[in-house]
C-alpha positions as CSV (number, residue, x, y, z in Angstrom):
1,M,-20.4,-87.4,69.3
2,T,-18.1,-84.5,69.9
3,R,-15.1,-86.2,71.1
4,S,-15.8,-88.4,68.6
5,N,-15.4,-85.8,65.7
6,I,-12.5,-84.3,67.8
7,A,-10.6,-87.4,67.6
8,Q,-11.4,-87.9,63.7
9,T,-10.0,-84.3,63.2
10,L,-6.6,-85.2,64.7
11,G,-6.4,-88.7,62.7
12,H,-7.5,-91.1,65.3
13,A,-9.4,-93.7,64.4
14,V,-13.2,-93.9,66.2
15,L,-15.1,-97.3,66.2
16,N,-18.2,-97.4,67.9
17,Y,-20.7,-100.2,68.5
18,A,-24.1,-100.4,70.2
19,P,-24.2,-102.6,73.0
20,E,-26.1,-105.2,71.4
21,Q,-23.4,-105.2,69.0
22,I,-21.0,-106.1,71.9
23,W,-23.1,-108.7,73.4
24,N,-24.3,-110.2,70.4
25,S,-21.0,-110.4,68.2
26,P,-18.2,-110.2,70.3
27,D,-16.1,-111.9,67.7
28,M,-16.5,-109.4,65.0
29,V,-16.0,-106.5,67.1
30,L,-12.7,-107.8,68.2
31,R,-11.7,-108.6,64.6
32,E,-12.3,-105.0,63.4
33,I,-10.8,-103.5,66.5
34,R,-7.6,-105.9,66.0
35,A,-7.7,-104.6,61.9
36,V,-7.6,-101.1,63.1
37,L,-4.7,-101.5,65.8
38,E,-2.5,-103.5,63.1
39,C,-3.0,-100.8,60.4
40,G,-3.5,-98.0,61.9
41,R,-7.0,-97.0,60.6
42,A,-10.4,-97.6,60.3
43,V,-12.3,-100.5,59.1
44,P,-14.2,-99.7,56.2
């Protein structure tokens, strides 16, 4: 959590996923990651 908070205060987009989300919804996870990489900020 500390690393995530530091990254966010430095302006980095931080995405967090539970293992179940990665296993059960990999397309959604990849879609969100790609969106962040394309626009440079987190998806609401």
